[in-house]
C-alpha positions as CSV (number, residue, x, y, z in Angstrom):
1,X,53.8,26.8,-47.0
2,X,52.4,23.7,-45.6
3,X,50.0,23.6,-42.2
4,X,53.2,21.9,-40.5
5,X,55.4,24.9,-41.4
6,X,53.0,27.1,-39.8
7,X,52.5,24.5,-36.6
8,X,55.2,23.5,-34.7
9,X,56.1,23.1,-30.9
10,X,59.4,22.6,-28.9
11,X,60.5,19.3,-28.8
12,X,60.1,17.3,-25.7
13,X,64.0,16.8,-25.0
14,X,66.9,18.0,-27.1
15,X,70.5,16.7,-27.1
16,X,71.0,13.0,-28.2
17,X,67.8,11.5,-28.1
18,X,66.9,14.3,-30.8
19,X,69.3,12.8,-33.2
20,X,68.2,9.8,-32.8
21,X,64.6,11.2,-33.2
22,X,66.0,12.5,-36.5
23,X,67.1,9.2,-37.8
24,X,63.7,7.6,-37.2
25,X,62.0,10.6,-39.0
26,X,64.5,10.3,-42.7
27,X,63.3,6.2,-42.1
28,X,59.7,7.4,-42.0
29,X,59.6,9.6,-44.5
30,X,61.2,7.0,-47.1
31,X,58.4,4.8,-46.1
32,X,59.6,2.8,-43.2
33,X,56.9,1.5,-41.1
34,X,59.3,-0.1,-38.7
35,X,61.0,3.0,-37.7
36,X,57.1,4.6,-36.7
37,X,56.9,1.3,-34.6
38,X,59.8,2.1,-33.2
39,X,59.2,5.9,-32.6
40,X,56.3,5.1,-30.5
41,X,58.4,2.4,-28.6
42,X,61.0,4.7,-27.1
43,X,58.9,7.5,-27.0
44,X,55.5,6.8,-26.2
45,X,55.7,7.8,-22.8
46,X,56.2,11.1,-23.4
47,X,52.9,11.1,-25.5
48,X,51.1,9.6,-22.8
49,X,52.6,12.5,-20.4
50,X,51.2,15.1,-22.7
51,X,48.0,13.3,-22.9
52,X,47.5,13.4,-19.4
53,X,48.8,16.6,-19.1
54,X,46.4,18.3,-21.7
55,X,43.4,16.6,-20.2
56,X,43.3,17.5,-16.7
57,X,42.2,15.2,-14.1
58,X,38.6,15.0,-14.5
59,X,38.7,14.2,-18.3
60,X,41.7,11.4,-17.5
61,X,39.0,9.4,-15.8
62,X,37.3,9.6,-19.6
63,X,39.9,8.5,-21.4
64,X,42.8,6.2,-21.1
65,X,46.0,7.3,-22.3
66,X,47.4,4.1,-23.3
67,X,44.7,3.8,-25.8
68,X,45.1,7.0,-26.9
69,X,48.8,6.1,-27.6
70,X,47.9,2.8,-29.9
71,X,45.6,5.1,-31.7
72,X,48.5,7.4,-32.5
73,X,50.6,4.6,-33.4
74,X,48.1,3.5,-35.9
75,X,47.7,6.8,-37.7
76,X,51.2,7.6,-37.9
77,X,52.1,4.0,-39.6
78,X,49.2,5.0,-41.8
79,X,50.7,8.5,-42.6
80,X,54.1,6.7,-43.3
81,X,52.6,3.8,-45.3
82,X,50.5,6.2,-47.3
83,X,53.7,8.7,-48.2
84,X,52.0,11.3,-45.9
85,X,54.4,12.1,-43.5
86,X,55.3,16.0,-44.4
87,X,57.6,16.6,-41.1
88,X,61.1,17.2,-42.1
89,X,62.3,18.3,-38.7
90,X,61.7,16.6,-35.2
91,X,59.6,19.8,-34.1
92,X,57.2,19.2,-36.7
93,X,57.2,15.3,-36.2
94,X,56.3,16.3,-32.6
95,X,53.3,18.5,-33.6
96,X,52.1,16.4,-35.8
97,X,52.1,13.6,-33.0
98,X,50.8,15.7,-30.5
99,X,47.9,16.9,-33.0
100,X,47.2,13.1,-33.7
101,X,46.7,12.6,-29.8
102,X,44.0,15.0,-29.4
103,X,42.3,13.9,-31.8
104,X,42.2,10.5,-30.9
105,X,39.8,11.4,-27.9
106,X,37.0,11.7,-30.5
107,X,36.1,8.6,-32.6
108,X,35.0,8.6,-35.9
109,X,31.7,6.3,-35.5
110,X,31.1,8.0,-32.4
111,X,31.0,11.5,-34.3
112,X,28.6,10.6,-37.0
113,X,26.5,8.4,-35.0
114,X,26.5,12.0,-32.5
115,X,25.5,14.4,-35.4
116,X,23.0,12.0,-37.0
117,X,20.8,11.9,-33.7
118,X,21.0,15.6,-32.6
119,X,17.8,17.7,-33.0
120,X,16.3,20.9,-31.4
121,X,18.2,23.9,-32.3
122,X,21.6,22.5,-32.3
123,X,20.2,20.2,-35.3
124,X,21.2,22.9,-38.2
125,X,24.8,22.9,-36.5
126,X,25.0,19.2,-36.3
127,X,23.6,18.5,-40.0
128,X,26.4,21.2,-41.2
129,X,29.2,19.3,-39.5
130,X,28.0,15.7,-40.5
131,X,27.7,17.0,-44.5
132,X,31.2,18.6,-44.0
133,X,32.8,15.5,-42.6
134,X,31.1,13.3,-44.6
135,X,32.3,14.8,-47.9
136,X,36.0,14.8,-46.5
137,X,35.8,11.3,-45.7
138,X,34.5,10.8,-49.1
139,X,37.9,11.8,-50.5
140,X,40.2,10.3,-48.1
141,X,39.8,7.4,-45.4
142,X,41.0,9.8,-42.4
143,X,39.4,13.1,-43.9
144,X,37.0,13.0,-40.8
145,X,39.8,13.5,-38.6
146,X,41.5,15.9,-40.1
147,X,38.2,17.7,-40.4
148,X,37.9,17.6,-36.6
149,X,41.6,18.5,-35.9
150,X,40.7,22.0,-38.0
151,X,37.3,22.5,-36.0
152,X,39.4,21.8,-33.0
153,X,41.8,24.1,-34.1
154,X,39.5,27.0,-34.7
155,X,39.4,26.9,-30.7
156,X,42.3,29.1,-28.8
157,X,40.9,28.1,-25.3
158,X,41.5,24.3,-23.9
159,X,38.3,24.2,-22.1
160,X,36.7,25.2,-25.4
161,X,38.4,22.5,-27.3
162,X,37.4,20.1,-24.5
163,X,33.6,21.0,-24.4
164,X,33.8,20.5,-28.5
165,X,35.2,16.8,-28.1
166,X,32.7,16.1,-25.5
167,X,29.8,17.1,-27.2
168,X,31.1,15.2,-30.1
169,X,31.2,12.3,-27.9
170,X,27.3,12.2,-27.2
171,X,27.9,14.0,-24.0
172,X,25.3,16.2,-22.4
173,X,25.8,20.0,-21.3
174,X,25.4,19.0,-17.6
175,X,27.7,15.9,-18.0
176,X,30.2,18.1,-19.8
177,X,30.0,20.6,-17.0
178,X,31.2,17.6,-14.3
179,X,34.1,16.8,-16.8
180,X,35.5,20.3,-17.1
181,X,34.7,21.3,-13.7
182,X,32.4,24.7,-14.8
183,X,28.5,25.5,-13.5
184,X,26.3,24.0,-16.8
185,X,25.0,27.4,-17.7
186,X,28.8,28.4,-18.2
187,X,28.7,25.0,-20.3
188,X,25.8,26.5,-22.4
189,X,27.0,30.4,-23.0
190,X,30.6,28.8,-24.0
191,X,28.8,26.3,-26.1
192,X,27.0,29.3,-28.1
193,X,30.1,31.2,-28.5
194,X,32.0,27.4,-29.8
195,X,29.2,26.9,-32.3
196,X,29.7,30.8,-33.7
197,X,33.1,30.5,-33.7
198,X,33.0,27.1,-35.7
199,X,30.4,28.9,-38.1
200,X,32.8,31.7,-38.9
201,X,35.8,29.4,-39.2
202,X,35.1,26.6,-40.2
203,X,31.5,25.9,-41.3
204,X,31.1,29.3,-43.0
205,X,27.2,29.3,-42.3
206,X,24.9,30.8,-39.8
207,X,21.9,28.9,-37.7
208,X,19.7,29.2,-35.2
209,X,21.2,29.9,-31.6
210,X,19.7,28.0,-28.7
211,X,18.8,29.7,-25.2
212,X,22.4,30.1,-23.6
213,X,20.8,30.0,-20.2
C-alpha cells in the first residue's frame, strides 16, 4: 500500500467540481502538464485558503499564500512531468497538494544553510538531519523535501510542526515563541520533545539534549 493510500483527506467540495477534478487527474496521470496548470488555476484559491487556515494569524505574517501556491504549482508540474503522480482518486490528489503546500513553507536552500550553521547542543541533531537530507537529495531532486515532509508527519501537533518549520528556517526560540504565540520557555520544552520524537521515528539515533529551561 502506498503512502497516498494511507493518507487521504476529504475533498474540499463535492458534486460537479469533483467530476472536473477527476478529468484533470486522469489527464495529469497521463503526463498532461496543461491539466496540472488548469488544476492550479481553477482550484488555487482553495489551496490558499487551506494554507491561511493552517498557518494562523501570527504565521501568516511570515508566509505569503500566493508564493506558496506558486511553489505548489511548480512541484505538481514536476510530479506530472516525471510520471510520479500516484493519486488515483480526488481525495488522494488533495492530500498530495496539501502536503506540498505545507512543505512549501520550508525552503530547501535555507534548510541546508541552517543545518550547516547549528552548533552547541543542537549540533548533533542538525548534523544527523543534514546527512539524511543530503543522502535523499543525492538520490532524487526533491529528496530533501520528501524527507522534510516525513519529519513533519512524525509530529501530530500543529504547533510542533510550526516550531520545526520555523527552526529549519533559522528562527531562534524567542522568535518562534512570538510567531506561534507561546512563551519562549514553552517553545524550548516542546523543542526537546520534538527532537526526541524525531530521533526515535525519523533519525533513529541519540544525541545530547539542550536544557529545557
